[in-house]
gemmi code that builds the backbone of each chain (N, CA, C; Angstrom):
import gemmi

chains = {
    "A": [
        ("UNK", (-21.351, -25.971, -2.048), (-20.045, -25.053, -1.758), (-20.305, -25.078, 0.344)),
        ("UNK", (-18.656, -25.745, 1.470), (-18.408, -25.859, 2.405), (-18.561, -24.533, 2.682)),
        ("UNK", (-18.589, -24.587, 4.144), (-18.339, -23.488, 4.622), (-17.094, -22.998, 4.775)),
        ("UNK", (-15.852, -23.610, 4.889), (-15.111, -24.023, 4.996), (-14.018, -23.423, 3.777)),
        ("UNK", (-14.656, -24.129, 2.308), (-13.896, -23.513, 1.595), (-14.171, -22.578, 0.975)),
        ("UNK", (-15.768, -22.108, 1.537), (-15.691, -20.545, 1.025), (-15.081, -19.498, 1.921)),
        ("UNK", (-14.921, -19.639, 2.912), (-13.669, -19.453, 3.842), (-12.437, -19.087, 3.336)),
        ("UNK", (-11.734, -20.150, 2.884), (-10.840, -20.256, 2.411), (-10.785, -19.714, 0.982)),
        ("UNK", (-11.462, -19.615, 0.391), (-11.628, -19.196, -1.137), (-11.231, -17.263, -0.794)),
        ("UNK", (-12.145, -16.860, 0.345), (-12.065, -15.433, 0.529), (-10.590, -15.227, 0.902)),
        ("UNK", (-10.121, -16.289, 1.851), (-8.975, -15.721, 2.350), (-7.746, -15.481, 1.342)),
        ("UNK", (-8.210, -17.091, 0.241), (-6.766, -16.574, -0.987), (-7.351, -15.434, -2.028)),
        ("UNK", (-8.627, -14.920, -1.757), (-8.610, -13.467, -2.638), (-8.067, -12.324, -2.226)),
        ("UNK", (-8.121, -12.308, -0.633), (-7.936, -11.294, -0.132), (-6.225, -10.894, 0.156)),
        ("UNK", (-5.989, -12.364, 0.117), (-4.151, -12.646, 0.163), (-3.631, -11.867, -1.353)),
        ("UNK", (-3.992, -12.135, -2.206), (-3.841, -11.888, -3.727), (-3.950, -10.401, -3.862)),
        ("UNK", (-5.425, -10.166, -3.571), (-5.171, -8.794, -3.699), (-3.950, -7.802, -2.707)),
        ("UNK", (-4.132, -8.398, -1.608), (-3.057, -7.747, -1.151), (-1.630, -7.786, -1.272)),
        ("UNK", (-1.195, -8.862, -2.060), (0.200, -8.712, -2.500), (0.099, -8.439, -3.977)),
        ("UNK", (-0.588, -7.854, -4.244), (-0.231, -7.069, -5.789), (0.471, -6.040, -5.871)),
        ("UNK", (0.460, -5.055, -5.227), (1.679, -3.804, -4.941), (2.671, -4.738, -5.183)),
        ("UNK", (3.151, -4.965, -4.570), (4.387, -5.705, -4.247), (4.734, -6.598, -5.375)),
        ("UNK", (3.889, -7.316, -5.924), (4.152, -8.079, -6.748), (4.619, -7.612, -8.100)),
        ("UNK", (3.577, -6.388, -8.439), (4.214, -5.645, -9.276), (5.075, -4.722, -9.572)),
        ("UNK", (5.425, -4.811, -8.416), (6.631, -3.499, -8.616), (7.821, -5.064, -8.952)),
        ("UNK", (7.993, -6.049, -8.425), (8.520, -6.996, -8.522), (9.191, -7.063, -10.625)),
        ("UNK", (7.829, -7.024, -11.176), (7.476, -7.532, -12.111), (7.727, -6.225, -13.181)),
        ("UNK", (7.993, -5.162, -12.756), (8.906, -3.856, -13.323), (9.797, -3.878, -13.233)),
        ("UNK", (11.049, -4.103, -11.915), (12.127, -4.297, -11.730), (12.574, -5.657, -12.360)),
        ("UNK", (11.786, -6.976, -13.047), (12.428, -7.678, -14.110), (12.497, -7.228, -15.420)),
        ("UNK", (11.146, -6.593, -15.466), (10.850, -6.443, -17.206), (11.487, -5.226, -17.431)),
        ("UNK", (11.587, -4.053, -16.179), (12.121, -2.770, -16.722), (10.989, -1.785, -17.328)),
        ("UNK", (9.661, -2.302, -17.802), (9.001, -1.793, -17.772), (7.124, -1.848, -17.517)),
        ("UNK", (6.540, -0.633, -17.159), (4.876, -0.535, -16.899), (4.265, -1.634, -17.741)),
        ("UNK", (4.230, -1.640, -18.929), (3.102, -2.210, -19.795), (3.768, -3.525, -19.827)),
        ("UNK", (5.122, -4.391, -19.786), (5.038, -5.565, -19.691), (5.042, -6.039, -18.516)),
        ("UNK", (5.052, -4.879, -17.400), (5.035, -5.163, -16.096), (3.622, -6.202, -15.675)),
        ("UNK", (2.660, -5.364, -15.988), (1.723, -5.499, -15.785), (0.677, -6.756, -16.752)),
        ("UNK", (1.128, -7.146, -17.952), (0.869, -7.887, -18.831), (0.985, -9.389, -17.819)),
        ("UNK", (2.338, -9.490, -17.082), (3.157, -10.300, -16.723), (2.259, -10.637, -15.300)),
        ("UNK", (1.957, -9.408, -14.453), (1.140, -9.832, -13.430), (0.133, -10.769, -13.669)),
        ("UNK", (-1.305, -9.484, -14.708), (-2.125, -10.406, -15.174), (-1.880, -11.892, -15.178)),
        ("UNK", (-0.917, -12.476, -16.420), (-0.855, -13.652, -16.390), (-0.931, -14.466, -15.525)),
        ("UNK", (0.152, -13.852, -14.256), (0.620, -14.993, -12.874), (-1.107, -14.627, -12.335)),
        ("UNK", (-1.703, -13.988, -12.290), (-3.035, -13.753, -11.297), (-3.900, -15.117, -11.948)),
        ("UNK", (-4.199, -15.166, -13.589), (-4.743, -16.127, -14.180), (-4.371, -17.823, -13.628)),
        ("UNK", (-3.059, -17.951, -13.616), (-1.963, -18.860, -13.199), (-2.712, -19.261, -11.798)),
        ("UNK", (-2.704, -18.036, -10.409), (-2.642, -18.358, -9.740), (-4.015, -18.594, -9.559)),
        ("UNK", (-5.305, -17.930, -9.932), (-6.465, -18.083, -9.672), (-6.398, -19.597, -10.079)),
        ("UNK", (-5.984, -20.101, -11.465), (-6.153, -21.599, -12.033), (-6.046, -22.790, -10.979)),
        ("UNK", (-4.589, -22.270, -10.326), (-4.001, -23.509, -9.195), (-4.267, -22.972, -8.128)),
        ("UNK", (-5.000, -22.432, -7.568), (-5.123, -22.107, -6.064), (-5.498, -23.182, -5.313)),
        ("UNK", (-6.292, -24.586, -6.557), (-6.429, -25.581, -5.125), (-4.796, -26.063, -4.487)),
        ("UNK", (-3.846, -26.074, -5.258), (-2.307, -26.429, -5.053), (-1.836, -25.456, -4.482)),
        ("UNK", (-2.341, -23.991, -3.659), (-1.595, -23.324, -2.487), (-2.110, -23.833, -1.307)),
        ("UNK", (-1.557, -23.770, -0.679), (-1.375, -24.753, 0.668), (-1.825, -23.543, 1.636)),
        ("UNK", (-3.019, -23.633, 2.247), (-3.326, -22.350, 3.113), (-2.806, -22.189, 4.447)),
        ("UNK", (-2.442, -20.862, 4.567), (-1.588, -21.097, 6.153), (-0.111, -20.846, 5.547)),
        ("UNK", (0.399, -20.896, 4.367), (1.564, -20.849, 3.706), (1.490, -19.651, 3.075)),
        ("UNK", (3.251, -19.299, 2.465), (3.774, -17.747, 2.442), (2.761, -17.662, 1.045)),
        ("UNK", (2.065, -16.853, 0.992), (1.330, -16.511, -0.847), (2.147, -15.468, -1.428)),
        ("UNK", (2.416, -14.831, -0.702), (3.625, -14.044, -1.577), (4.587, -14.823, -2.380)),
        ("UNK", (5.014, -15.267, -1.198), (6.379, -16.309, -2.118), (5.967, -16.909, -3.342)),
        ("UNK", (4.994, -17.363, -2.723), (3.792, -18.698, -3.856), (3.926, -17.409, -5.450)),
        ("UNK", (3.458, -16.344, -5.365), (2.955, -15.417, -6.163), (4.614, -15.093, -7.166)),
        ("UNK", (4.989, -14.599, -6.066), (6.375, -14.453, -6.570), (7.306, -15.649, -7.859)),
        ("UNK", (6.981, -16.505, -7.209), (7.287, -18.461, -7.584), (6.924, -18.241, -9.528)),
        ("UNK", (5.470, -18.002, -9.099), (4.575, -18.154, -10.264), (5.061, -17.463, -11.452)),
        ("UNK", (5.247, -15.681, -10.746), (5.433, -14.844, -11.510), (7.359, -14.869, -12.153)),
        ("UNK", (7.840, -15.176, -11.598), (9.220, -15.342, -11.998), (9.558, -16.729, -13.208)),
        ("UNK", (8.601, -17.478, -12.819), (8.822, -18.614, -14.100), (8.061, -18.266, -15.311)),
        ("UNK", (7.015, -17.565, -15.121), (6.241, -16.951, -16.163), (6.910, -16.364, -17.012)),
        ("UNK", (8.158, -15.354, -16.456), (8.620, -14.094, -16.871), (9.309, -14.921, -17.683)),
        ("UNK", (10.276, -15.921, -16.684), (11.743, -16.637, -17.234), (10.828, -17.522, -18.868)),
        ("UNK", (9.738, -17.948, -18.584), (9.125, -19.130, -19.542), (8.936, -17.962, -20.835)),
        ("UNK", (8.395, -16.507, -20.667), (7.773, -16.201, -21.904), (9.323, -15.413, -22.265)),
        ("UNK", (10.169, -15.187, -21.907), (11.486, -14.763, -22.333), (11.875, -16.111, -23.602)),
        ("UNK", (12.145, -16.926, -22.834), (12.627, -17.917, -23.752), (11.938, -18.456, -24.607)),
        ("UNK", (10.189, -18.104, -24.359), (9.153, -18.414, -25.997), (9.860, -17.087, -26.724)),
        ("UNK", (9.983, -16.184, -26.695), (10.063, -14.602, -27.456), (11.508, -14.448, -27.896)),
        ("UNK", (12.002, -15.405, -27.137), (13.859, -14.944, -27.483), (13.916, -13.884, -26.458)),
        ("UNK", (15.431, -13.595, -26.714), (14.963, -12.003, -25.586), (15.021, -10.600, -27.124)),
        ("UNK", (13.431, -10.183, -26.557), (13.384, -8.832, -27.402), (14.439, -7.783, -27.769)),
        ("UNK", (14.754, -7.662, -26.364), (15.120, -6.803, -26.701), (16.707, -6.619, -25.712)),
        ("UNK", (17.615, -7.249, -26.717), (19.254, -7.789, -26.945), (19.561, -6.521, -25.935)),
        ("UNK", (19.142, -5.582, -27.144), (19.906, -4.225, -26.641), (19.430, -3.387, -25.668)),
        ("UNK", (19.404, -4.215, -24.637), (18.578, -3.229, -23.270), (19.294, -1.886, -23.020)),
        ("UNK", (20.550, -1.940, -22.810), (21.388, -0.642, -22.825), (20.667, 0.850, -23.337)),
        ("UNK", (20.683, 0.152, -24.572), (20.441, 1.541, -25.791), (19.028, 2.244, -25.824)),
        ("UNK", (18.327, 0.888, -26.103), (17.069, 0.897, -26.402), (16.144, 1.284, -24.543)),
        ("UNK", (16.554, 0.916, -23.845), (16.076, 1.175, -22.669), (16.503, 2.410, -21.972)),
        ("UNK", (17.339, 2.611, -22.113), (17.814, 4.243, -21.568), (17.611, 5.293, -22.389)),
        ("UNK", (17.056, 5.085, -23.588), (16.896, 5.895, -24.662), (15.414, 5.603, -24.210)),
        ("UNK", (14.426, 4.909, -23.782), (13.361, 5.592, -23.346), (13.305, 6.221, -22.460)),
        ("UNK", (13.919, 5.613, -21.385), (14.109, 6.644, -19.882), (14.461, 8.226, -20.117)),
        ("UNK", (15.173, 8.419, -20.964), (15.646, 9.752, -21.306), (14.613, 10.531, -22.309)),
        ("UNK", (13.720, 9.559, -23.252), (12.503, 10.436, -23.574), (11.239, 11.012, -23.278)),
        ("UNK", (10.839, 9.305, -22.461), (9.755, 9.907, -21.877), (9.873, 9.559, -20.327)),
        ("UNK", (10.539, 10.402, -19.271), (10.619, 10.058, -18.279), (9.268, 9.770, -17.497)),
        ("UNK", (8.578, 10.893, -17.670), (7.407, 11.114, -17.225), (6.475, 9.267, -17.004)),
        ("UNK", (6.919, 8.655, -17.793), (5.870, 7.339, -17.950), (6.975, 5.970, -17.227)),
        ("UNK", (8.174, 6.836, -16.365), (8.872, 5.824, -15.582), (8.729, 6.466, -14.223)),
        ("UNK", (8.134, 7.064, -13.764), (8.033, 7.786, -12.082), (9.011, 8.838, -11.583)),
        ("UNK", (9.056, 8.642, -10.513), (9.670, 9.870, -10.377), (11.354, 10.030, -11.263)),
        ("UNK", (11.438, 11.000, -11.243), (12.727, 11.613, -11.826), (13.892, 11.179, -11.402)),
        ("UNK", (14.118, 11.446, -9.895), (15.305, 11.180, -9.682), (15.457, 10.365, -9.323)),
        ("UNK", (14.361, 8.538, -9.686), (15.152, 7.737, -9.761), (15.334, 6.691, -11.182)),
        ("UNK", (15.025, 7.853, -11.824), (15.664, 6.916, -13.600), (16.914, 6.559, -13.447)),
        ("UNK", (17.600, 7.210, -12.900), (19.322, 6.885, -12.851), (19.730, 5.235, -12.006)),
        ("UNK", (18.312, 5.425, -10.705), (18.687, 4.110, -10.606), (18.283, 2.879, -11.142)),
        ("UNK", (17.060, 3.562, -11.948), (16.432, 2.571, -13.157), (17.177, 2.012, -13.981)),
        ("UNK", (17.608, 2.873, -14.107), (18.464, 2.348, -15.367), (19.938, 1.325, -14.739)),
        ("UNK", (20.325, 1.947, -13.788), (21.427, 0.777, -13.613), (21.248, -0.434, -13.512)),
        ("UNK", (19.946, -0.224, -12.917), (19.353, -1.689, -12.316), (18.468, -2.755, -13.255)),
        ("UNK", (18.910, -1.886, -14.183), (18.454, -2.741, -15.819), (19.571, -3.086, -16.129)),
        ("UNK", (20.258, -2.628, -15.848), (22.164, -3.275, -16.619), (22.451, -4.359, -15.987)),
        ("UNK", (21.777, -4.428, -14.641), (22.756, -5.719, -14.149), (22.050, -7.074, -14.603)),
        ("UNK", (22.802, -8.518, -14.934), (22.334, -9.515, -15.050), (20.974, -9.629, -14.910)),
        ("UNK", (20.040, -10.409, -15.309), (18.816, -10.910, -14.330), (18.646, -11.834, -13.010)),
        ("UNK", (19.841, -12.647, -13.254), (19.491, -13.570, -11.804), (20.160, -12.288, -10.650)),
        ("UNK", (20.973, -11.654, -11.038), (21.867, -10.817, -9.894), (20.399, -9.639, -9.532)),
        ("UNK", (19.475, -9.050, -10.628), (18.902, -8.475, -10.318), (17.976, -8.729, -9.630)),
        ("UNK", (17.373, -9.869, -9.764), (16.223, -10.469, -9.352), (16.717, -10.534, -7.481)),
        ("UNK", (17.645, -11.650, -7.526), (18.080, -11.695, -6.262), (18.545, -10.200, -5.391)),
        ("UNK", (19.096, -9.222, -5.973), (19.087, -8.008, -4.505), (17.446, -7.153, -4.503)),
        ("UNK", (16.312, -7.171, -5.468), (15.187, -7.087, -5.772), (14.576, -7.598, -4.179)),
        ("UNK", (14.413, -9.295, -4.260), (14.060, -10.329, -3.931), (13.918, -9.553, -1.975)),
        ("UNK", (15.554, -9.807, -2.023), (16.004, -9.699, -0.763), (16.043, -7.966, 0.129)),
        ("UNK", (16.641, -6.830, -0.854), (16.302, -5.675, -0.730), (15.335, -4.451, -0.842)),
        ("UNK", (14.482, -5.435, -1.227), (13.203, -4.834, -1.634), (12.021, -5.823, -1.619)),
        ("UNK", (11.747, -6.643, -2.034), (10.537, -7.279, -1.788), (10.315, -7.682, -0.258)),
        ("UNK", (11.278, -7.997, 0.379), (11.011, -8.207, 2.065), (11.530, -9.121, 2.338)),
        ("UNK", (11.933, -10.221, 1.474), (12.357, -12.095, 1.582), (13.760, -12.144, 2.237)),
        ("UNK", (13.653, -13.312, 2.609), (14.720, -13.587, 3.795), (15.598, -14.414, 2.429)),
        ("UNK", (17.076, -14.503, 2.751), (17.292, -14.999, 1.932), (17.019, -16.924, 1.068)),
        ("UNK", (16.864, -17.440, 2.348), (15.927, -18.528, 2.202), (14.913, -18.420, 1.403)),
        ("UNK", (14.016, -17.850, 1.513), (12.817, -17.920, 0.969), (13.507, -16.873, -0.842)),
        ("UNK", (14.049, -16.361, -0.844), (14.526, -16.022, -2.162), (15.444, -17.026, -2.788)),
        ("UNK", (15.908, -17.820, -1.999), (16.663, -18.972, -2.895), (15.775, -20.100, -3.129)),
        ("UNK", (13.767, -20.088, -2.234), (13.367, -21.437, -3.153), (12.696, -20.713, -4.052)),
        ("UNK", (12.604, -19.268, -3.810), (11.653, -18.606, -5.300), (12.455, -18.710, -6.566)),
        ("UNK", (13.534, -18.570, -6.570), (14.538, -18.564, -7.546), (15.169, -20.008, -7.881)),
        ("UNK", (15.097, -20.885, -6.904), (15.256, -22.490, -7.258), (17.211, -22.918, -6.887)),
        ("UNK", (17.413, -22.019, -5.792), (18.611, -21.639, -5.915), (19.584, -21.945, -4.822)),
        ("UNK", (21.211, -22.252, -4.464), (21.259, -22.338, -3.397), (20.937, -21.204, -2.600)),
        ("UNK", (21.173, -20.990, -1.118), (21.067, -19.908, -0.111), (22.253, -18.797, -0.281)),
        ("UNK", (23.654, -19.543, -0.610), (24.586, -19.212, -0.947), (24.815, -18.335, -2.074)),
        ("UNK", (24.151, -18.742, -2.962), (23.975, -18.325, -4.214), (23.384, -17.270, -4.458)),
        ("UNK", (22.648, -17.295, -3.573), (21.488, -16.032, -3.586), (22.384, -14.700, -3.056)),
        ("UNK", (23.353, -15.405, -2.005), (23.564, -14.074, -1.178), (24.993, -13.752, -2.235)),
        ("UNK", (25.913, -14.053, -3.130), (26.632, -14.041, -3.662), (26.049, -13.201, -4.913)),
        ("UNK", (24.820, -13.746, -5.233), (24.524, -12.825, -6.693), (24.339, -11.499, -6.056)),
        ("UNK", (23.474, -11.399, -4.609), (23.283, -10.156, -3.924), (24.391, -9.256, -3.604)),
        ("UNK", (25.613, -9.705, -3.174), (26.843, -9.060, -3.151), (27.490, -8.527, -4.509)),
        ("UNK", (27.401, -9.189, -5.533), (27.623, -8.674, -6.814), (26.725, -7.292, -7.616)),
        ("UNK", (25.639, -7.852, -7.381), (24.755, -6.718, -7.950), (25.028, -5.398, -7.061)),
        ("UNK", (25.009, -5.309, -5.871), (25.260, -4.283, -5.052), (26.787, -3.432, -5.417)),
        ("UNK", (28.178, -4.471, -5.669), (29.239, -4.154, -6.240), (28.925, -3.214, -7.376)),
        ("UNK", (28.241, -3.929, -8.505), (27.758, -3.560, -9.502), (27.366, -2.250, -9.764)),
        ("UNK", (26.098, -2.336, -9.104), (25.085, -0.936, -9.115), (25.942, 0.451, -8.363)),
        ("UNK", (27.093, -0.005, -7.184), (27.804, 1.305, -7.026), (28.905, 1.216, -7.986)),
        ("UNK", (29.095, 0.606, -8.778), (29.735, 1.066, -10.016), (29.332, 2.104, -10.808)),
        ("UNK", (27.856, 1.448, -11.341), (27.261, 2.449, -12.196), (26.908, 3.640, -12.202)),
        ("UNK", (26.380, 3.652, -10.599), (26.129, 4.973, -9.763), (26.911, 5.985, -9.220)),
        ("UNK", (28.522, 5.203, -9.598), (29.013, 6.119, -9.218), (29.130, 6.615, -7.630)),
        ("UNK", (28.418, 5.358, -6.577), (28.284, 5.742, -5.217), (29.914, 5.469, -4.462)),
        ("UNK", (29.951, 6.356, -3.843), (30.882, 6.223, -2.607), (31.253, 6.582, -1.779)),
        ("UNK", (29.763, 6.265, -0.822), (29.057, 7.045, 0.312), (28.300, 8.057, -0.239)),
        ("UNK", (27.837, 8.417, 0.865), (26.551, 9.211, 0.668), (26.638, 10.772, 0.031)),
        ("UNK", (25.704, 11.074, -0.941), (25.922, 11.874, -1.340), (24.977, 12.787, -1.700)),
        ("UNK", (24.491, 13.480, -1.658), (22.933, 14.088, -1.927), (23.104, 14.505, -3.289)),
        ("UNK", (22.838, 14.049, -4.207), (22.712, 14.374, -5.715), (21.440, 15.661, -6.240)),
        ("UNK", (22.299, 16.305, -6.241), (21.087, 17.612, -6.644), (20.663, 17.017, -7.809)),
        ("UNK", (19.170, 17.612, -8.548), (18.763, 17.398, -9.832), (19.258, 18.008, -10.678)),
        ("UNK", (21.051, 18.724, -10.914), (21.447, 19.434, -11.738), (22.877, 18.704, -12.398)),
        ("UNK", (23.881, 19.292, -12.032), (25.005, 19.089, -12.624), (25.509, 17.471, -12.080)),
        ("UNK", (24.510, 16.819, -10.487), (25.560, 15.972, -10.162), (24.609, 14.592, -11.128)),
        ("UNK", (23.231, 14.814, -11.391), (22.891, 13.757, -11.880), (23.236, 13.343, -13.219)),
        ("UNK", (23.589, 14.831, -14.141), (23.632, 14.909, -15.376), (24.985, 13.523, -15.419)),
        ("UNK", (25.970, 13.777, -14.398), (27.311, 12.966, -14.583), (26.837, 11.789, -14.004)),
        ("UNK", (26.104, 11.197, -13.193), (25.717, 9.988, -12.725), (25.006, 9.163, -13.897)),
        ("UNK", (23.913, 10.069, -14.645), (23.264, 9.603, -15.767), (24.259, 9.084, -17.146)),
        ("UNK", (25.142, 10.089, -16.997), (25.851, 9.507, -18.326), (27.187, 8.736, -17.904)),
        ("UNK", (27.388, 8.963, -16.581), (28.324, 7.392, -16.346), (27.512, 5.941, -16.364)),
        ("UNK", (26.210, 6.163, -16.076), (25.457, 5.097, -16.210), (25.053, 4.927, -17.692)),
        ("UNK", (24.694, 5.493, -18.347), (25.065, 5.185, -19.769), (25.401, 5.031, -20.578)),
        ("UNK", (26.921, 5.976, -19.998), (28.204, 5.448, -20.558), (29.145, 4.519, -21.108)),
        ("UNK", (28.647, 3.730, -19.475), (29.618, 1.993, -19.635), (30.607, 1.916, -20.465)),
    ],
    "B": [
        ("UNK", (41.351, 32.053, -7.966), (42.387, 31.248, -7.397), (41.807, 29.843, -6.760)),
        ("UNK", (41.364, 30.721, -5.218), (40.537, 29.643, -4.069), (39.573, 29.966, -4.609)),
        ("UNK", (38.796, 30.854, -4.942), (37.645, 30.388, -5.811), (36.854, 29.694, -6.614)),
        ("UNK", (37.991, 29.543, -7.275), (38.233, 28.584, -8.767), (38.151, 27.261, -8.124)),
        ("UNK", (38.852, 27.164, -7.579), (39.254, 25.516, -6.515), (37.719, 25.158, -5.969)),
        ("UNK", (36.988, 26.077, -4.930), (36.124, 26.081, -4.336), (35.112, 25.478, -5.747)),
        ("UNK", (35.122, 26.081, -6.286), (33.742, 25.723, -7.829), (34.107, 24.239, -7.830)),
        ("UNK", (35.340, 24.152, -8.241), (35.683, 22.804, -9.504), (35.555, 21.932, -8.458)),
        ("UNK", (35.712, 21.613, -6.934), (35.169, 20.696, -6.043), (34.077, 20.501, -5.726)),
        ("UNK", (32.985, 21.610, -6.038), (31.809, 21.138, -5.912), (30.940, 20.780, -6.859)),
        ("UNK", (31.693, 21.039, -8.293), (31.105, 20.408, -9.415), (31.157, 19.141, -9.297)),
        ("UNK", (32.530, 18.738, -9.035), (32.748, 17.336, -8.910), (32.493, 16.609, -7.199)),
        ("UNK", (32.028, 17.223, -6.828), (31.920, 16.167, -5.662), (31.436, 15.062, -5.763)),
        ("UNK", (30.303, 14.490, -6.316), (29.425, 13.430, -6.571), (30.441, 12.466, -7.392)),
        ("UNK", (31.424, 12.606, -8.147), (32.320, 11.682, -8.496), (33.017, 11.427, -8.033)),
        ("UNK", (33.909, 12.502, -7.379), (35.320, 12.036, -6.921), (35.554, 11.813, -5.393)),
        ("UNK", (34.821, 12.175, -4.801), (34.633, 12.516, -3.127), (34.583, 10.895, -2.544)),
        ("UNK", (35.451, 10.870, -1.637), (35.512, 9.345, -1.152), (34.293, 9.604, 0.264)),
        ("UNK", (33.867, 8.077, 0.530), (33.371, 8.438, 1.734), (33.349, 9.169, 2.854)),
        ("UNK", (33.152, 9.873, 3.558), (33.406, 11.024, 4.190), (32.983, 10.172, 5.647)),
        ("UNK", (33.816, 10.771, 6.694), (33.510, 10.237, 7.969), (31.879, 10.276, 8.545)),
        ("UNK", (31.445, 9.400, 8.889), (29.569, 10.066, 9.418), (28.624, 9.647, 8.216)),
        ("UNK", (29.559, 9.609, 7.064), (28.530, 9.362, 5.814), (27.933, 7.910, 5.979)),
        ("UNK", (27.165, 7.962, 5.233), (26.517, 6.345, 4.858), (27.332, 5.734, 3.857)),
        ("UNK", (27.397, 4.308, 4.170), (28.464, 3.076, 3.881), (27.328, 3.303, 2.304)),
        ("UNK", (28.281, 2.647, 1.109), (28.228, 2.547, -0.139), (26.884, 1.365, -0.156)),
        ("UNK", (26.807, 0.859, 0.484), (26.017, -0.123, 0.638), (24.997, 0.497, 0.819)),
        ("UNK", (24.535, 0.710, 1.955), (23.482, 1.845, 2.459), (22.498, 2.215, 1.546)),
        ("UNK", (23.612, 3.060, 0.786), (23.016, 4.092, -0.399), (22.399, 3.455, -1.040)),
        ("UNK", (23.142, 2.570, -1.815), (21.919, 1.840, -3.030), (21.294, 1.064, -2.257)),
        ("UNK", (21.069, 0.388, -1.237), (19.731, 0.026, -0.232), (18.612, 0.813, -0.285)),
        ("UNK", (18.926, 2.168, -0.203), (18.151, 2.804, 0.264), (17.280, 3.110, -1.082)),
        ("UNK", (18.003, 3.727, -1.899), (17.962, 4.036, -3.712), (16.912, 2.465, -3.950)),
        ("UNK", (17.298, 1.363, -3.990), (16.431, 0.065, -4.358), (15.168, 0.492, -3.510)),
        ("UNK", (14.686, 0.603, -2.158), (14.204, 0.554, -1.584), (12.523, 1.895, -2.144)),
        ("UNK", (13.564, 2.790, -2.348), (13.228, 4.012, -2.963), (11.997, 3.906, -4.261)),
        ("UNK", (12.636, 3.154, -5.216), (12.638, 2.766, -6.774), (11.199, 1.591, -5.976)),
        ("UNK", (11.075, 0.666, -5.428), (10.515, -0.176, -4.921), (9.505, -0.167, -4.674)),
        ("UNK", (9.665, 1.112, -3.884), (8.294, 1.508, -2.756), (7.654, 2.489, -4.185)),
        ("UNK", (8.102, 3.306, -4.631), (7.433, 4.471, -5.683), (6.463, 3.307, -6.389)),
        ("UNK", (7.337, 1.989, -6.889), (6.066, 1.033, -7.905), (4.921, 1.176, -7.252)),
        ("UNK", (5.213, 0.164, -5.867), (4.063, 0.028, -5.140), (2.638, 0.669, -4.787)),
        ("UNK", (3.575, 2.196, -4.015), (2.773, 3.050, -4.163), (1.698, 3.598, -5.257)),
        ("UNK", (1.836, 2.781, -6.412), (1.099, 3.438, -7.554), (-0.300, 2.778, -7.583)),
        ("UNK", (-0.418, 1.811, -6.438), (-2.142, 1.034, -6.041), (-1.602, -0.085, -7.370)),
        ("UNK", (-3.052, -0.556, -7.153), (-3.815, -1.484, -7.861), (-4.129, -1.095, -9.186)),
        ("UNK", (-3.731, -1.383, -10.574), (-4.658, -0.600, -11.706), (-5.622, -1.197, -11.785)),
        ("UNK", (-6.838, -0.662, -12.086), (-8.373, -0.728, -12.094), (-8.211, -2.660, -12.987)),
        ("UNK", (-7.572, -2.715, -14.033), (-7.787, -4.288, -14.919), (-7.421, -5.091, -14.015)),
        ("UNK", (-6.778, -5.205, -12.638), (-6.514, -6.240, -12.423), (-7.981, -5.866, -11.513)),
        ("UNK", (-8.133, -5.569, -10.837), (-9.428, -5.563, -9.992), (-10.671, -5.958, -10.946)),
        ("UNK", (-10.792, -5.156, -12.196), (-11.621, -5.984, -13.045), (-11.428, -7.108, -13.556)),
        ("UNK", (-9.938, -7.525, -13.205), (-9.968, -8.961, -13.809), (-10.448, -10.323, -12.582)),
        ("UNK", (-10.213, -9.690, -11.430), (-10.088, -10.549, -10.279), (-11.520, -10.613, -10.500)),
        ("UNK", (-12.786, -9.328, -10.373), (-13.887, -9.421, -10.564), (-14.623, -10.667, -11.377)),
        ("UNK", (-13.919, -10.543, -12.844), (-14.635, -11.487, -13.541), (-14.283, -12.872, -13.309)),
        ("UNK", (-12.831, -13.072, -12.973), (-12.950, -14.307, -12.669), (-13.176, -14.950, -11.139)),
        ("UNK", (-13.692, -13.937, -10.277), (-14.883, -14.238, -9.503), (-16.123, -14.730, -9.535)),
        ("UNK", (-16.741, -13.740, -10.775), (-17.717, -14.050, -11.139), (-18.137, -15.540, -12.014)),
        ("UNK", (-17.224, -15.562, -12.827), (-17.012, -17.236, -13.481), (-16.772, -18.776, -12.408)),
        ("UNK", (-16.291, -18.337, -11.664), (-16.520, -18.993, -10.342), (-17.112, -19.258, -10.093)),
        ("UNK", (-18.105, -18.587, -9.582), (-19.290, -18.631, -8.762), (-20.410, -18.770, -10.067)),
        ("UNK", (-20.444, -18.708, -10.899), (-21.320, -19.230, -12.052), (-20.939, -20.695, -12.314)),
        ("UNK", (-19.790, -21.348, -12.218), (-19.725, -22.898, -12.570), (-19.859, -23.452, -11.420)),
        ("UNK", (-19.910, -22.954, -9.810), (-19.980, -23.546, -8.826), (-21.792, -23.725, -8.579)),
        ("UNK", (-21.894, -22.744, -8.931), (-23.776, -23.157, -8.881), (-24.321, -23.527, -9.964)),
        ("UNK", (-23.524, -23.788, -11.015), (-24.401, -25.018, -11.722), (-23.957, -26.282, -11.210)),
        ("UNK", (-22.937, -26.467, -10.338), (-22.368, -27.517, -10.558), (-23.242, -28.101, -9.042)),
        ("UNK", (-23.826, -27.366, -8.562), (-24.491, -27.580, -7.245), (-26.013, -28.099, -7.702)),
        ("UNK", (-26.241, -28.144, -8.591), (-27.472, -28.033, -9.047), (-27.624, -29.536, -9.847)),
    ],
}
model = gemmi.Model(1)
for chain_id, residues in chains.items():
    chain = gemmi.Chain(chain_id)
    for i, (resn, *xyz) in enumerate(residues, 1):
        res = gemmi.Residue()
        res.name, res.seqid = resn, gemmi.SeqId(i, " ")
        for name, pos in zip(("N", "CA", "C"), xyz):
            atom = gemmi.Atom()
            atom.name, atom.element = name, gemmi.Element(name[0])
            atom.pos, atom.b_iso = gemmi.Position(*pos), 0.0
            res.add_atom(atom)
        chain.add_residue(res)
    model.add_chain(chain)
structure = gemmi.Structure()
structure.add_model(model)
structure.setup_entities()
């Protein structure tokens, strides 16, 4: 193997590793569950590894990985059918029963609300609002027009505000306020 | 009477209060919560299973290459 190839290999591995926490957070956002998310990330790593020759060094590896993960997510969903049609009921029940499995308590209600968004809106707002992609990059990852991403993000924001009952910054305490928001988010 | 009203106001603050002057916009609040949620997952770091997987893939690749070279 040439020195150059060896170097490309090393850079590929380093960048893949560096992207994993962000990629995994995206997977958790899409699936709503850590166990499913980690299976999805594992499949993505295998796919990326097998296709590393198709990755052009110097281009955006993060966007490339996100595209693979997203395609994998939707193709698995199509294959299995939507296992969890009743995402409201099942997911919210899991949240309330085992909150410790789902990270910080004060983010439970947000996470439940995020799960209620349609898939296309959820991925759009997560890519742009949290994963750090520009609208153009998000459009490329999702294979749609920039305008479509923008309108999905905007609809996602409106829906989240409705679900969370947010009208301006209020410091929600861990008590009465949270209970009200929770019943709102789940009550729908 | 006035005490009761105050209490009531406090209880319903999170639901009924409109954006106050000087408060952050609803969009900013949603954006902040989204980033908090996302960052919390990122901060969990990389699970060992992925590090193991990468090591195995790396190992397999090196073996394959050394066979090729012969």
